[in-house]
N, C-alpha and C positions, 0 to 999 in steps of 0.2 A: 565808540570813543568820541568823547566831546572835543570841541575845538580848543577849549581851555586845557584839557589833558594833553592834547597833540603839542600846543604851543610849550608846554612844560617840558614834554620829553625833548623837543627841540633845542630848548635853553640847556637841559641837561647835557645832550649830546655835544652842543656847541663848546660846554665846559670841558668835556672830555678831549675834544679835538684840539683845545688850547694846551691842556695837559701833554697830550701826545707831541705837539710842535715844541713845546719847551723842552721835552725830553729828548726829541730828536736833535735839536740845537745843542743841547749838551753832549749828545754821542758825536756830533761833528767836532766839537772841541776835544773829545777823548781820542779821536784819531787812531781808530782801530782800523788799519788800512787794507784795502783790497788791492793786491799787487797784479797788474796785468800779465796774461800769458797768452799763449797761442790759441786757446779756445775761449778766451773772453772777449767781449766786444769793446771794451774801454781801452783807451791807450795811455791813460795817466793813473797814478796811485790815487784811489779815491776811499774816503772813509766808508765802513760798513757798520751794521749793527743799528741802522735807523728803526729797525722792525721793534725795537725796545720800546719806542714810543707807543706803537700799536699794542704792544703786550701790556704796557703799564695802564693805558687808557681802559683797555677791556677789563682787566683783572680788578682796577679800581671800581670801575662801573657795576661789574657783576657781585662784587663784595657788597657795595652799597645797596643794590637791589635785593640781595640775599638778607640782608638786615633790615629792610624797611618795606619792601613791596608786599602786599596782602596776598599775591597770588603766589609768592615763593614758597609758601607752606605746601601748596598743592604739587609744585615742581621741585619739592626740596632735595630729592635724589639726584634730579639733573643739575641742579646748581652744584652740589657738592662734587659729583662726578666730573663735571666741567672744569670747575676751579682746579681740582687736583690734577686732572689729566692735562689740561692746557698749560698749567703752571709748571708741570714736569717736563713737557716737551720744549716749552720756552727756555727753561734753564739749561738743558741739555743742548739744544741748538745755539745758544749763545755762547756757551763753552767751545762749542764746535767751530764757531766763527773765530774764536781765538786761537784755538789749538789745532783746528783741521783734523779731527778724528777719523778714523777709518769708518767706511760705510757700514760695517758690521755692528759697530758700537751705536751709531745713529739708529740702525735699524731696529736694535734691540731696545732702546731707548722709546722709540715710536710704538713698539708692539707693547710695552708696558703701560704707556699712555693710553693707548687703544684699549687695553684690557681693563683700565681703570674706568674709562667712560662705559664699557659694556658692563662692568660690574655695577654701575649705578642703576642700569636698566635701560641704557640707551643701545639697544640693538633690535634689529628687525625679526619679528617672529611671524608676521603674516604679509601677505601681498594681495593687493585688490586688483584682480585681472578682469577685463572686458570679457563677457560671456560666460567665463569660468566662476565669476564671483570671488570671495574671499578665499585664499588658500593659506593654511596653517603650515609653516615649514619648520615650526618647532625649534629644537636645538641647533638644527643646520643654519639657522640665522646668525648664530654666534660666528662661526668661521667666516661666513659670508660677509658680515659686517666689519669683521677684523680687516679683511682683504680690502674692503671698501675704504676704510680709514687710512690704511697703509698707502693705498694707490693714489688718493686724492691728495695726501699730506705730500708725498713725493712729487706728484704732477705739479703741484703748485711751485714747489722747490725747483723743478727742472725749468719751468718756464720763467723764472725770475733772472732773466740774462739781458734785458734791454729796459731802458729807463721807462719806469711807470706801467710796464705791461702787466706784472702780476698784480700789482697794487691797485691799479686802475680797474682791472678785471674783477678783482675781489670786492672792491668798492661798489660796482655796479651791481653784482651779484646780491651783495648784502642789501641794498636799497630795494631791490625787487622782492628779495625774500620776506623783508620786513613788510612790505605792501602786502603780500599774499598770507602772510601768517596773521596780519592784523584782521584781514577779511574772514579769515577761518577761526579766529578766536585763539590763535596759538601764541599765547603771550610770552612764553618762555623763548620761542623762537624769534617773535617780533623783537623783544629787548635785546636778545644777545646778537642779533643780526645789526641793530642799531649801534650798539657798543663798539661791534668790530668796525663798523662803517665810520664811527667817530674816530677811532684811533687811525684808520687808514687816511680819513680827510686832514688830520694833522701832519701826516707824514708826506703825502703826496706832493705838496707844492715844494719840497725839498728835493724831490726825485724826478720830476717831470716839468718841462721837456727837458731841462738840463739838470743833470745829477750832482747835486752837493754830497749826497750820501746815498749809499745803497740800503736797501732792506735787510739783507743778509739772510742766512738760514733762520735766524730767530724770528724774522718776519715771515718769510715765505712759508716755512713749515708750520709756524703758528696758525697763519690764515688758513693753509689747507686743511689742517686738523680740525680747526673750529667750524670752517664750513662743512666739512664731511660730517662731523657730529651733528650740526644743525640739520644735514640732510636726513639723518637718521630720526631726529626728534620731529622732523616735518612729517615724517611717516606716521605721526601719531595723530594727524589730523584726520578725525573719523570721517568727515564729509568729503575728503578728496580721495578718490580712487587712484592707485598707482603714485601716490604722493611722494614715495621714495624718490621718483624721477625728478622731482622739482629742483634740488641742488645739481644733479647731472645735467639738466637742461640748462640750468643757468652757467654752468661751467663747460659747456660743450665744446668750446674751441680750445680750453686747456686740456680736457680729457682726450679729445681727438688726437690733438698734435702729440700727445705723449704715447698713446695707444698706437698711432700710426707709426711713430718713430721706432718703438720697441719692437713691434711686429717686423718692420723693415730691417731692422739691425738683426733680429733673431733669423730672419730668412737669409741674410747675408752671411751669417756665421760669425757676426762680431760678438765681442764679450760685452753683455748688457751693462755691466757695473763700470765699464771704462769710460772715463770723460770723452766727450765729444762736441762737435758743433754741427750735428746733423737734424736738430730739429727743425720743423718747418719755419718756425719764426726766425730762427738763426739763418737758414738758407735765404729766406725773404730779404733779411738785412745785407747778407753777403752777396746777394744778387743785384744790389743797388737801391733797395727800397729803405727810404729813410727810418731810423728806429723809432721815431715818434710816429710815423704813418702805420708802421707795423703794430705798434702799441694800441693806436686808435682802432685800427681793425678788430683787436681783439676785444677791445672795449665794446665794439659793435656787436661782436658775437655774443657777448654776455647780455647786452641790451636785447639783441633779438631773442635769446633765450628766455630772457624776462618776459618779453611780449607773448611769447608762444606760451610760456607758463601760465601767464594770465588767462590766456585762452583755454589752455588745458584744464584749469580748475573748473571753468563753467561748461565744458564741452560734454557731450554724451558720451557713454562708455566706449562705443565702436570708434569714435573720433580720436580718442586719447592716443592710441599708439600711432596713428598717422601724424598728429601733432608732433609727437616726440621725435618720430623718425625723419621729419621734415628738416629738422636740424642738421641731419647729415649732409644735405645738399650743398649749403654754402660752404662746408668743409670741403667736399669734394672740388667744388670751383676754386677755392683758395689754394688746394694741392695742387691742382692742374697749372695755375698760375705761377705759383712758387717754383715748381719743377722746371717750367719754361723759362723763367728767369735764372734759374741756376744753370741750365744748358747754355743759354745765350752768354752768360758770365763765364763759362767754360771752368766751373767750379771743380768738375771732375768727380771722382768717387766721394760720397758724402754719406 
């Protein structure tokens, strides 16, 4: 990539960030309100739906690329699949922000969106494993991809409970993913990651450190879904063994928190679909850590995941699993810290 091309890309992204910011400002005026309750961190009614700005910027950008970029003909099925699936999940989640639909309806919409992406060819069919080489998993990759898309989409949604946490984490992840994709010549993933980053950059100043508006389901589900799809697309990087792990490494903090919380609640016999305030990031805040600091910790997890992913790409086969697993260590340290703060604050059963 030439310097001139890079500067053009940045100008294009700056324009999309401005579109996002203007849209977010309009959503503040629309005043679709998020009312406080016992399981939410905010105390005053606050507008939501700021994620519409992220969606508008991304969809506008990917539509323009689809019509103009020379490489889009190569990745044509990906473009069509992502546009259709992302648009569908954005519409359903925005309506959910207004009407608060039951979880079953949201899940059904997510399944349909995921199947649209899979139908475009974005599903895992092979894994590159150290010592074992390339393993062809065939049709089994379809249900595995479906589970991954659903889990990542809902994980980002579950983590969108403190100012800037989900949006900032997604922004950091997108920037690192764009760098890695450019290094590997994965131009579809490169541009898609930059488009999502542009939308998030336009939204984040309205949400962090003080929230004038929340992202809402329309933003958190959309970000989680698009990043999950890009994780599958990243597996097409032929030069990168185990490349499916790139996005999970970037989202290690989000995925760990949700997986840990689901496992803990299942072990305790709690109903998994019941709303709660038992995520680690929520306990950290309830234990006295400022919301902005909790968000910055998760931005740090994403940045650390990005640095490890950069090393992962260049590492020898035997070192790749070690690098990926190393990201569990900071999560364990964070877990011990949060549990101790929760005990000191006498939070009780969580």
